[in-house]
VODREN-85508 format. One record per residue (C-alpha): x, y, z; chain; residue in three letters. Coordinates in pm, whole numbers. Example, Ala and Ser with C-alpha at 12.3 -4.5 7.8 and 13.67 -1.06 7.14 Angstrom:
BEGIN
1230,-450,780,A,ala
1367,-106,714,A,ser
***
This chain:
BEGIN
1031,-1347,-1813,A,met
1157,-996,-1863,A,arg
957,-686,-1775,A,val
991,-399,-2024,A,tyr
727,-165,-1882,A,arg
578,-198,-1538,A,ser
232,-71,-1459,A,ser
348,-47,-1098,A,leu
596,234,-1173,A,asp
318,491,-1155,A,gly
399,645,-1495,A,asp
257,365,-1706,A,glu
-78,194,-1720,A,asn
46,-94,-1936,A,asp
246,-400,-1841,A,phe
484,-513,-2115,A,glu
672,-837,-2077,A,leu
868,-1093,-2274,A,glu
814,-1463,-2203,A,val
1007,-1769,-2322,A,thr
830,-2105,-2322,A,leu
1019,-2435,-2323,A,his
959,-2686,-2603,A,pro
620,-2855,-2567,A,his
528,-2626,-2278,A,ser
161,-2680,-2191,A,gln
133,-2507,-1851,A,trp
-42,-2204,-2003,A,ser
-293,-2402,-2208,A,lys
-587,-2321,-1983,A,phe
-865,-2123,-2153,A,pro
-941,-1807,-1957,A,his
-1056,-1448,-1998,A,phe
-998,-1117,-1822,A,his
-1281,-881,-1730,A,leu
-1070,-568,-1715,A,gly
-777,-600,-1954,A,ala
-677,-650,-2315,A,thr
-362,-837,-2419,A,glu
-149,-822,-2730,A,thr
83,-1105,-2835,A,phe
378,-1069,-3075,A,lys
619,-1358,-3137,A,val
989,-1274,-3134,A,val
1132,-1625,-3188,A,leu
971,-1961,-3268,A,gly
604,-2053,-3302,A,gln
338,-1979,-3044,A,leu
13,-2175,-3055,A,ser
-292,-1987,-2934,A,met
-663,-2029,-2898,A,met
-855,-1703,-2928,A,val
-1230,-1744,-2905,A,gly
-1300,-2066,-3092,A,asp
-1006,-2031,-3335,A,lys
-670,-2201,-3297,A,glu
-384,-2004,-3453,A,ile
-6,-2027,-3477,A,val
200,-1709,-3451,A,leu
554,-1667,-3586,A,thr
786,-1365,-3594,A,pro
637,-1280,-3937,A,asn
281,-1280,-3802,A,ser
99,-965,-3708,A,glu
36,-914,-3339,A,glu
-282,-1064,-3200,A,val
-504,-851,-2979,A,ile
-718,-1034,-2725,A,val
-1003,-817,-2600,A,gly
-1168,-801,-2260,A,arg
-1386,-1105,-2189,A,asn
-1236,-1292,-2487,A,glu
-1144,-1652,-2408,A,val
-784,-1737,-2491,A,his
-481,-1947,-2400,A,cys
-135,-2014,-2540,A,phe
127,-2290,-2548,A,trp
434,-2417,-2732,A,asn
365,-2719,-2955,A,asn
718,-2738,-3103,A,thr
1059,-2886,-3027,A,asp
1205,-2533,-3006,A,glu
1181,-2250,-2754,A,tyr
932,-1976,-2830,A,val
971,-1617,-2713,A,thr
690,-1365,-2733,A,phe
612,-1017,-2611,A,arg
284,-923,-2454,A,ser
131,-590,-2354,A,val
-150,-602,-2099,A,ile
-362,-291,-2067,A,ser
-442,-185,-1805,A,pro
-178,-401,-1649,A,gly
-172,-327,-1278,A,thr
-393,-610,-1151,A,val
-257,-879,-1380,A,ile
104,-768,-1327,A,glu
62,-819,-953,A,lys
-81,-1164,-1023,A,gly
204,-1263,-1255,A,ile
462,-1142,-1004,A,arg
280,-1339,-734,A,ala
285,-1650,-954,A,thr
663,-1624,-992,A,tyr
708,-1554,-621,A,ala
504,-1861,-525,A,leu
686,-2075,-781,A,ala
1026,-1964,-653,A,asn
912,-2050,-300,A,ala
819,-2402,-418,A,gly
449,-2351,-357,A,arg
316,-2423,-708,A,met
211,-2756,-858,A,asn
289,-2885,-1208,A,lys
-21,-2710,-1343,A,leu
128,-2372,-1239,A,asn
-128,-2333,-961,A,met
-68,-2281,-588,A,pro
-75,-2601,-386,A,arg
-271,-2425,-112,A,asn
-639,-2353,-181,A,leu
-633,-2021,9,A,phe
-324,-1900,-176,A,glu
-495,-2003,-500,A,leu
-794,-1784,-409,A,ala
-574,-1488,-310,A,ile
-384,-1525,-638,A,leu
-717,-1550,-820,A,gly
-815,-1210,-683,A,glu
-497,-1058,-825,A,thr
-519,-1208,-1175,A,leu
-864,-1098,-1296,A,asp
-868,-1430,-1480,A,ser
-1172,-1656,-1513,A,tyr
-1256,-1989,-1671,A,ser
-1525,-1992,-1940,A,pro
-1666,-2313,-1789,A,lys
-1845,-2147,-1495,A,leu
-2026,-1814,-1462,A,pro
-1763,-1554,-1376,A,trp
-1978,-1400,-1101,A,arg
-1993,-1738,-925,A,leu
-1615,-1781,-962,A,gln
-1556,-1431,-828,A,lys
-1782,-1494,-526,A,ala
-1609,-1825,-444,A,leu
-1265,-1671,-488,A,ile
-1361,-1383,-259,A,his
-1498,-1616,9,A,leu
-1189,-1841,5,A,leu
-950,-1543,-7,A,ala
-1126,-1385,292,A,ala
-1091,-1713,481,A,thr
-723,-1730,380,A,gly
-675,-1378,510,A,thr
-824,-1475,847,A,leu
-591,-1775,859,A,leu
-283,-1559,788,A,gly
-212,-1667,430,A,tyr
-251,-1318,281,A,arg
34,-1168,488,A,lys
271,-1446,380,A,arg
150,-1410,20,A,phe
200,-1032,21,A,glu
552,-1063,167,A,arg
648,-1294,-119,A,leu
499,-1061,-380,A,val
670,-756,-228,A,glu
1007,-926,-272,A,gln
938,-945,-647,A,asn
765,-609,-692,A,ser
1054,-418,-851,A,thr
1243,-700,-1019,A,asn
1266,-640,-1396,A,arg
1380,-994,-1473,A,lys
1158,-1251,-1308,A,leu
1334,-1582,-1312,A,lys
1185,-1921,-1267,A,phe
1239,-2229,-1475,A,asp
881,-2311,-1575,A,leu
1007,-2642,-1716,A,lys
1010,-2786,-1366,A,gln
635,-2732,-1342,A,leu
590,-2985,-1622,A,glu
762,-3276,-1447,A,lys
***
């Protein structure tokens, strides 16, 4: 993943990144929505499969960009034998950028499972606080309350300090590297 604009720089509100998915990558095929951000998707190379609302679509470099609004359920994946590269702009991006950087930091530390989720429940809750990302299968207020309770417990147990140290190490890196293919083993 390459960061083109960081919302953490202070000058920008948006987070712009470029992501490459391996062939048949399914790790991001979890329907979710964000309460406080919109996302745009534009394919640079290959074909990106997406679900937006109840519609499944396939984007190519010739497709127009897709805008996913706040509270709109979506997910994406690569259904092909080729790599797919896409650009995304998240606005405002601060909260989600911190969550994405935390995801990479945890993955690089070997603390993620094959579903791209932290192995530790408390780290999962702390990450959940940073992503502003919710499943459409449960009421978001209930999810938010459970996440807050578990994250507070994780803080008391010392997980937040370790989590924040990892994230700080990745806070200014413009090229976040992690081979997401290993999550699919």
